[in-house]
TORFIPA-790475 format. One record per atom (N, C-alpha, C): residue in one letter; x, y, z. Coordinates in steps of 0.05 Angstrom, whole numbers, padded with zeros to 5 digits, always signed. Layout:
N
AXYZ;...
***
This chain:
255
M-00136-00197+00425;M-00123-00178+00422;M-00124-00144+00427;A-00117-00134+00440;A-00115-00100+00447;A-00135-00086+00427;T-00152-00078+00434;T-00168-00059+00403;T-00167-00030+00404;E-00145-00023+00430;E-00138+00001+00440;E-00132+00016+00409;N-00137+00039+00407;N-00132+00050+00375;N-00125+00039+00347;I-00136+00020+00353;I-00133-00002+00333;I-00156+00013+00306;I-00139+00016+00286;I-00167+00031+00263;I-00161+00013+00242;F-00148-00009+00237;F-00146-00025+00217;F-00146-00062+00224;H-00161-00078+00232;H-00165-00103+00234;H-00176-00126+00219;V-00147-00137+00217;V-00156-00169+00205;V-00158-00188+00220;A-00187-00199+00218;A-00188-00220+00242;A-00196-00247+00229;D-00181-00262+00244;D-00183-00296+00232;D-00193-00302+00206;V-00181-00290+00180;V-00175-00290+00154;V-00167-00313+00144;H-00185-00334+00128;H-00175-00354+00116;H-00180-00348+00084;K-00165-00364+00067;K-00167-00366+00034;K-00146-00380+00025;S-00159-00404+00014;S-00149-00423-00006;S-00162-00423-00041;F-00134-00432-00041;F-00139-00439-00077;F-00139-00463-00080;S-00164-00470-00095;S-00161-00505-00103;S-00152-00517-00081;G-00160-00516-00050;G-00153-00537-00035;G-00126-00525-00021;L-00119-00508-00030;L-00088-00495-00020;L-00087-00479-00006;H-00079-00475+00022;H-00082-00457+00044;H-00073-00430+00033;A-00073-00410+00030;A-00057-00390+00018;A-00061-00366+00043;L-00077-00371+00053;L-00074-00353+00090;L-00096-00373+00105;S-00081-00368+00133;S-00098-00386+00149;S-00095-00368+00175;D-00106-00370+00192;D-00114-00358+00221;D-00105-00329+00219;I-00100-00315+00205;I-00092-00283+00198;I-00105-00268+00220;D-00093-00262+00245;D-00103-00237+00255;D-00079-00218+00257;L-00083-00189+00254;L-00066-00172+00258;L-00088-00139+00266;G-00081-00123+00275;G-00087-00107+00282;G-00071-00071+00286;V-00076-00053+00264;V-00057-00025+00259;V-00061-00005+00275;K-00047+00006+00283;K-00065+00027+00307;K-00069+00056+00283;E-00084+00075+00289;E-00080+00094+00277;E-00048+00115+00278;G-00042+00118+00255;G-00022+00132+00254;G+00007+00112+00249;E-00003+00092+00248;E+00024+00074+00256;E+00032+00061+00223;T+00054+00059+00219;T+00067+00047+00196;T+00071+00019+00206;H+00061-00007+00192;H+00060-00026+00197;H+00073-00048+00175;A+00086-00065+00177;A+00103-00079+00157;A+00093-00102+00149;I+00088-00123+00134;I+00081-00143+00120;I+00108-00158+00113;I+00121-00178+00126;I+00146-00190+00112;I+00143-00224+00107;G+00161-00229+00090;G+00152-00262+00082;G+00166-00264+00061;P+00172-00295+00061;P+00190-00306+00036;P+00170-00300+00009;N+00184-00305-00011;N+00158-00310-00042;N+00140-00332-00035;G+00112-00324-00038;G+00088-00345-00034;G+00088-00350-00009;A+00083-00335+00010;A+00076-00332+00042;A+00043-00316+00039;G+00044-00307+00022;G+00007-00294+00025;G+00011-00272+00025;K+00030-00250+00026;K+00018-00223+00028;K+00010-00206+00013;S+00015-00211-00017;S-00002-00197-00031;S-00033-00215-00029;T-00036-00238-00027;T-00068-00244-00028;T-00076-00233-00003;L-00060-00230+00018;L-00071-00220+00043;L-00086-00188+00035;L-00063-00170+00022;L-00070-00142+00012;L-00104-00142-00004;N-00106-00161-00027;N-00121-00169-00043;N-00151-00174-00024;V-00146-00192-00011;V-00169-00181+00010;V-00177-00163+00029;C-00163-00154+00031;C-00168-00120+00047;C-00179-00103+00033;I-00169-00107+00002;I-00186-00082-00010;I-00210-00091-00035;G-00222-00123-00026;G-00246-00128-00039;G-00237-00143-00064;R-00208-00146-00070;R-00212-00162-00095;R-00212-00184-00097;L-00207-00203-00072;L-00210-00230-00062;L-00231-00230-00042;K-00240-00251-00038;K-00262-00257-00016;K-00257-00281+00003;P-00248-00272+00026;P-00240-00289+00053;P-00259-00307+00050;D-00251-00334+00054;D-00265-00359+00057;D-00277-00352+00089;Q-00263-00350+00109;Q-00276-00338+00134;Q-00259-00316+00143;G-00273-00300+00154;G-00262-00280+00169;G-00264-00250+00157;T-00260-00234+00178;T-00268-00202+00171;T-00245-00190+00169;V-00248-00165+00148;V-00228-00147+00158;V-00245-00119+00162;T-00233-00100+00182;T-00252-00071+00193;T-00230-00047+00185;F-00239-00029+00183;F-00233-00007+00169;F-00246+00022+00198;D-00236+00025+00209;D-00256+00051+00232;D-00279+00036+00230;G-00281+00018+00250;G-00303+00008+00251;G-00329-00007+00230;T-00314+00000+00198;T-00332-00008+00177;T-00325-00032+00161;A-00339-00056+00169;A-00329-00081+00157;A-00328-00080+00127;L-00299-00086+00118;L-00288-00081+00091;L-00303-00109+00073;T-00304-00131+00087;T-00320-00158+00075;T-00335-00155+00064;G-00330-00159+00031;G-00362-00159+00012;G-00367-00133+00007;K-00348-00114+00013;K-00351-00089-00011;K-00341-00088-00033;Q-00334-00073-00051;Q-00323-00070-00075;Q-00303-00059-00075;P-00284-00063-00090;P-00260-00041-00089;P-00264-00012-00083;H-00276-00005-00105;H-00292+00023-00108;H-00306+00036-00081;E-00322+00016-00064;E-00335+00026-00041;E-00304+00023-00019;I-00285+00007-00017;I-00273+00019-00007;I-00249+00032-00005;N-00244+00037-00032;N-00226+00065-00043;N-00243+00093-00025;Q-00272+00089-00032;Q-00292+00111-00018;Q-00281+00113+00011;L-00277+00092+00024;L-00279+00103+00047;L-00251+00111+00064;G-00233+00118+00042;G-00209+00134+00057;G-00183+00115+00046;V-00185+00084+00041;V-00168+00057+00041;V-00149+00056+00013;V-00127+00066+00002;V-00125+00064-00020;V-00094+00042-00020;R-00100+00033-00046;R-00065+00001-00050;R-00058+00024-00073;V-00033+00015-00066;V-00013+00019-00090;V+00001-00009-00094;F+00000-00016-00120;F+00008-00047-00128;F+00029-00054-00128;Q+00039-00074-00132;Q+00065-00088-00131;Q+00075-00081-00160;T+00055-00090-00183;T+00058-00080-00214;T+00046-00058-00222;P+00059-00038-00227;P+00048-00012-00227;P+00019-00013-00245;E+00001+00002-00242;E-00022+00001-00253;E-00036+00033-00255;I-00024+00038-00279;I-00025+00069-00289;I-00035+00069-00313;F-00035+00086-00327;F-00050+00095-00354;F-00029+00105-00378;P-00020+00091-00385;P+00010+00098-00404;P+00006+00115-00428;D-00019+00117-00433;D-00024+00138-00457;D-00034+00162-00450;L-00037+00163-00414;L-00028+00194-00409;L-00015+00207-00393;T-00015+00236-00390;T+00009+00242-00384;T+00020+00244-00351;L+00033+00247-00342;L+00040+00242-00311;L+00022+00259-00292;M+00003+00285-00302;M-00008+00302-00286;M-00037+00292-00297;Q-00044+00278-00309;Q-00076+00266-00317;Q-00072+00236-00306;N-00052+00227-00302;N-00053+00200-00283;N-00066+00204-00259;V-00051+00218-00242;V-00059+00233-00225;V-00084+00241-00213;M-00091+00257-00234;M-00116+00265-00237;M-00136+00251-00235;V-00131+00232-00243;V-00158+00214-00250;V-00171+00203-00229;P-00149+00181-00208;P-00163+00174-00180;P-00173+00195-00170;C-00161+00223-00170;C-00169+00248-00145;C-00197+00244-00159;L-00207+00252-00180;L-00234+00252-00191;L-00249+00235-00183;S-00241+00209-00187;S-00254+00186-00179;S-00265+00178-00158;K-00245+00188-00138;K-00252+00189-00112;K-00272+00211-00098;R-00268+00236-00112;R-00281+00254-00104;R-00318+00250-00109;D-00318+00243-00138;D-00347+00242-00154;D-00357+00212-00145;G-00347+00197-00156;G-00345+00159-00149;G-00355+00154-00179;S-00351+00161-00192;S-00363+00154-00218;S-00350+00171-00248;F-00343+00156-00261;F-00326+00174-00284;F-00356+00180-00309;K-00348+00203-00322;K-00376+00212-00338;K-00368+00220-00367;L-00385+00226-00386;L-00375+00226-00407;L-00357+00246-00414;N-00361+00275-00400;N-00344+00289-00404;N-00319+00299-00386;F-00309+00273-00386;F-00294+00270-00360;F-00268+00282-00360;F-00254+00282-00388;F-00231+00294-00400;F-00237+00322-00400;R-00257+00335-00407;R-00257+00357-00410;R-00262+00365-00379;R-00281+00351-00366;R-00282+00369-00337;R-00250+00376-00328;M-00237+00358-00328;M-00208+00344-00317;M-00202+00380-00325;S-00202+00383-00352;S-00183+00410-00358;S-00186+00441-00340;A-00218+00431-00327;A-00227+00465-00312;A-00214+00451-00282;E-00206+00431-00274;E-00202+00424-00246;E-00174+00441-00235;K-00184+00466-00230;K-00154+00474-00226;K-00142+00465-00194;D-00158+00460-00174;D-00149+00457-00141;D-00135+00429-00147;I-00150+00408-00163;I-00131+00388-00165;I-00111+00385-00181;K-00113+00400-00206;K-00085+00400-00219;K-00062+00416-00199;E-00071+00429-00188;E-00051+00449-00169;E-00034+00417-00146;L-00056+00401-00134;L-00047+00384-00114;L-00039+00356-00133;A-00042+00351-00162;A-00027+00338-00172;A-00003+00344-00177;E+00007+00371-00183;E+00027+00377-00194;E+00043+00380-00170;S+00031+00389-00142;S+00050+00386-00119;S+00065+00356-00115;T+00040+00329-00118;T+00051+00311-00112;T+00065+00304-00118;L+00067+00302-00143;L+00089+00289-00169;L+00113+00310-00155;V+00115+00336-00152;V+00138+00346-00140;V+00147+00333-00113;D+00137+00324-00103;D+00138+00309-00076;D+00159+00281-00079;V+00147+00266-00101;V+00156+00240-00110;V+00182+00238-00131;G+00191+00266-00138;G+00208+00268-00153;G+00209+00264-00184;L+00183+00275-00187;L+00174+00267-00217;L+00167+00305-00229;G+00180+00321-00215;G+00166+00352-00220;G+00168+00348-00250;E+00199+00342-00259;E+00211+00351-00287;E+00189+00334-00310;Q+00174+00323-00306;Q+00162+00305-00324;Q+00133+00311-00324;L+00119+00326-00314;L+00088+00335-00306;L+00075+00330-00336;Y+00090+00328-00357;Y+00059+00326-00377;Y+00073+00309-00397;N+00095+00288-00388;N+00107+00264-00414;N+00078+00248-00410;D+00081+00232-00421;D+00073+00197-00429;D+00083+00193-00405;A+00062+00176-00399;A+00075+00146-00370;A+00083+00136-00383;S+00080+00121-00402;S+00091+00105-00418;S+00127+00109-00421;S+00129+00128-00425;S+00161+00135-00430;S+00180+00137-00399;L+00167+00126-00372;L+00178+00126-00345;L+00190+00102-00351;S+00214+00100-00328;S+00224+00080-00323;S+00211+00069-00312;R+00216+00034-00301;R+00204+00018-00277;R+00199+00038-00256;G+00225+00045-00252;G+00228+00054-00219;G+00206+00080-00217;D+00206+00096-00240;D+00187+00120-00241;D+00163+00115-00244;K+00149+00092-00250;K+00134+00087-00252;K+00118+00074-00231;R+00137+00059-00215;R+00130+00056-00182;R+00123+00085-00170;R+00138+00103-00178;R+00147+00129-00167;R+00108+00145-00173;L+00104+00145-00189;L+00086+00159-00204;L+00051+00142-00193;E+00052+00111-00187;E+00030+00109-00176;E+00036+00116-00149;L+00056+00120-00131;L+00054+00130-00105;L+00036+00151-00107;A+00047+00169-00128;A+00037+00193-00123;A+00001+00193-00130;M-00004+00165-00149;M-00029+00174-00151;M-00046+00171-00132;G-00030+00144-00107;G-00040+00139-00081;G-00044+00152-00070;L-00020+00176-00061;L-00019+00199-00042;L-00034+00222-00053;A-00040+00228-00076;A-00054+00247-00082;A-00087+00245-00076;Q-00097+00217-00068;Q-00123+00224-00058;Q-00129+00225-00026;K-00107+00223-00013;K-00106+00234+00015;K-00113+00216+00036;P-00117+00180+00026;P-00122+00169+00043;P-00118+00169+00072;R-00129+00154+00085;R-00138+00149+00112;R-00117+00126+00122;L-00117+00110+00099;L-00101+00085+00107;L-00087+00076+00072;L-00066+00078+00078;L-00050+00072+00051;L-00040+00042+00050;L-00047+00031+00036;L-00034+00002+00030;L-00014-00001+00004;L+00015-00002+00016;L+00037+00000+00000;L+00052-00035-00006;D+00051-00045-00036;D+00058-00069-00043;D+00087-00066-00061;E+00109-00069-00037;E+00136-00070-00048;E+00139-00039-00063;P+00134-00016-00050;P+00136+00016-00071;P+00167+00021-00071;T+00181+00010-00068;T+00212+00014-00075;T+00215-00010-00093;A+00206-00024-00101;A+00218-00045-00124;A+00228-00036-00153;G+00249-00037-00157;G+00262-00027-00174;G+00272+00000-00189;M+00274+00010-00161;M+00284+00040-00152;M+00319+00031-00147;A+00342+00046-00156;A+00365+00055-00149;A+00367+00049-00115;R+00385+00055-00100;R+00384+00060-00070;R+00384+00083-00068;H+00389+00103-00078;H+00378+00134-00074;H+00352+00134-00074;D+00348+00126-00103;D+00313+00133-00103;D+00301+00119-00083;T+00306+00088-00077;T+00292+00083-00049;T+00295+00094-00026;N+00319+00109-00023;N+00321+00129+00004;N+00307+00158+00005;K+00310+00165-00022;K+00282+00182-00023;K+00259+00181-00014;T+00249+00158-00027;T+00220+00145-00023;T+00217+00150+00009;I+00237+00135+00025;I+00232+00126+00048;I+00232+00155+00065;D+00245+00174+00056;D+00248+00194+00073;D+00218+00216+00064;L+00206+00206+00044;L+00183+00220+00037;L+00157+00208+00048;L+00166+00174+00051;L+00151+00163+00070;L+00138+00165+00104;N+00168+00179+00111;N+00169+00186+00133;N+00158+00211+00140;R+00161+00233+00123;R+00143+00258+00120;R+00117+00250+00126;I+00103+00235+00107;I+00075+00222+00110;I+00068+00214+00136;K+00091+00200+00148;K+00076+00190+00180;K+00077+00214+00197;A+00093+00227+00188;A+00087+00252+00209;A+00067+00265+00208;Q+00060+00266+00185;Q+00021+00277+00182;Q+00008+00262+00187;G+00008+00236+00205;G-00006+00213+00216;G-00024+00192+00195;M-00012+00194+00172;M-00025+00175+00157;M-00020+00143+00173;T-00043+00129+00166;T-00034+00101+00174;T-00024+00088+00148;K+00006+00075+00149;K+00008+00055+00129;K+00012+00031+00134;V-00005+00004+00113;V+00011-00019+00113;V+00028-00021+00089;I+00048-00043+00099;I+00072-00041+00076;I+00080-00069+00072;I+00089-00083+00051;I+00093-00106+00036;I+00125-00097+00029;E+00144-00108+00038;E+00176-00107+00032;E+00185-00122+00034;H+00207-00125+00010;H+00227-00155+00014;H+00252-00141+00025;D+00253-00112+00020;D+00286-00091+00026;D+00282-00093+00054;M+00302-00101+00070;M+00294-00095+00096;M+00302-00068+00108;H+00323-00060+00087;H+00327-00034+00101;H+00306-00011+00096;V+00288-00016+00071;V+00261+00003+00079;V+00244-00014+00103;V+00240-00036+00111;V+00221-00047+00134;V+00233-00031+00152;F+00261-00030+00158;F+00273-00027+00185;F+00273+00005+00186;S+00269+00019+00171;S+00272+00054+00166;S+00244+00059+00172;L+00231+00042+00163;L+00198+00060+00163;L+00172+00043+00189;A+00184+00010+00193;A+00160-00003+00206;A+00158+00014+00241;D+00142+00015+00250;D+00136+00016+00281;D+00128-00007+00287;R+00118-00036+00267;R+00113-00060+00280;R+00112-00071+00254;I+00124-00093+00262;I+00123-00115+00237;I+00105-00146+00231;T+00093-00152+00219;T+00080-00182+00221;T+00096-00199+00199;V+00105-00225+00211;V+00113-00235+00194;V+00106-00262+00181;L+00105-00264+00151;L+00083-00285+00145;L+00104-00310+00130;A+00087-00333+00132;A+00110-00368+00124;A+00087-00384+00117;G+00080-00389+00095;G+00069-00411+00087;G+00045-00400+00086;G+00027-00375+00090;G+00005-00368+00097;G+00000-00366+00128;R+00018-00362+00140;R+00012-00360+00169;R+00024-00343+00178;I+00025-00331+00202;I+00037-00313+00224;I+00054-00325+00234;I+00079-00324+00231;I+00097-00329+00254;I+00106-00319+00275;A+00100-00286+00273;A+00116-00274+00287;A+00103-00243+00281;Q+00104-00231+00305;Q+00092-00198+00305;Q+00100-00182+00331;G+00106-00160+00323;G+00123-00150+00341;G+00133-00118+00329;T+00156-00100+00348;T+00168-00085+00331;T+00193-00092+00326;P+00206-00074+00305;P+00231-00089+00291;P+00244-00100+00309;D+00257-00090+00336;D+00273-00096+00345;D+00266-00128+00358;E+00238-00134+00360;E+00235-00160+00371;E+00238-00180+00348;V+00226-00168+00322;V+00222-00192+00301;V+00249-00201+00291;K+00273-00180+00299;K+00307-00183+00289;K+00310-00200+00303;G+00307-00201+00330;G+00312-00231+00339;G+00301-00248+00350;D+00280-00254+00335;D+00262-00276+00333;D+00281-00295+00317;P+00280-00317+00332;P+00297-00341+00313;P+00278-00363+00292;K+00248-00357+00289;K+00238-00363+00273;K+00242-00347+00241;V+00239-00321+00255;V+00238-00299+00226;V+00270-00305+00218;R+00286-00309+00236;R+00310-00312+00219;R+00312-00338+00203;E+00306-00354+00205;E+00310-00373+00194;E+00286-00378+00173;A+00265-00372+00168;A+00244-00364+00156;A+00258-00350+00131;Y+00256-00324+00142;Y+00264-00306+00121;Y+00283-00290+00116;L+00294-00276+00149;L+00315-00257+00149;L+00347-00269+00141;G+00351-00291+00151;G+00378-00302+00148;G+00399-00289+00145;E+00416-00291+00130;E+00441-00272+00120;E+00442-00249+00117;E+00413-00238+00121;E+00411-00213+00118;E+00419-00194+00142;Q+00414-00208+00164;Q+00416-00200+00187;Q+00435-00204+00201;E+00455-00220+00185;E+00473-00229+00203;E+00494-00205+00208;
***
């Protein structure tokens, strides 16, 4: 693989669970500023791959590097400190905190590297991070709920809250696991618009998504997984026309 402008590289990654191959021979590179989608049927290994990338799972073989630094073997918080942020498939939020507090927590954690006993007292004095949290929540469409408890949100709004928690950290690489799941089409289109605005700012993104409308609206390149292996890679037009992809995943959706 040509390495020119490649900022994120997964090389020869394998992962098995109880003898079952979840990932085999995974090799992909993402250029700086690119939006790279990973698609495939349920059980293809997409979320397992992201968990390997952020240190939640250790690969049996292979390496993951970001901007020349090996991520393999690092703890999730160490990877986060390097500017890699993941937004999860099931929203991981603090239900008893307000939306503002939810967004401020990861920003302070990334900046300071640890929580302290006076964390919430210190939070109240953080003017700059408060302003960042508020502007980010407005960007994702939650500006009218800043001081509501996160437990009151719908599933789609919880997805938007977690997206705000990721974006407010100003990541260099954002890993998104089905960022529009649970959203109505109107909200999905607003999220697409937001992610395209972010793209214009140069942020590198890797997106797992089942909604082909989202994928083809955002992706510069696509990697297709099936059975834990890559069956196709290329531009959206190249992937659309690949018969292996149509058979394994896209099927009637692209007719």
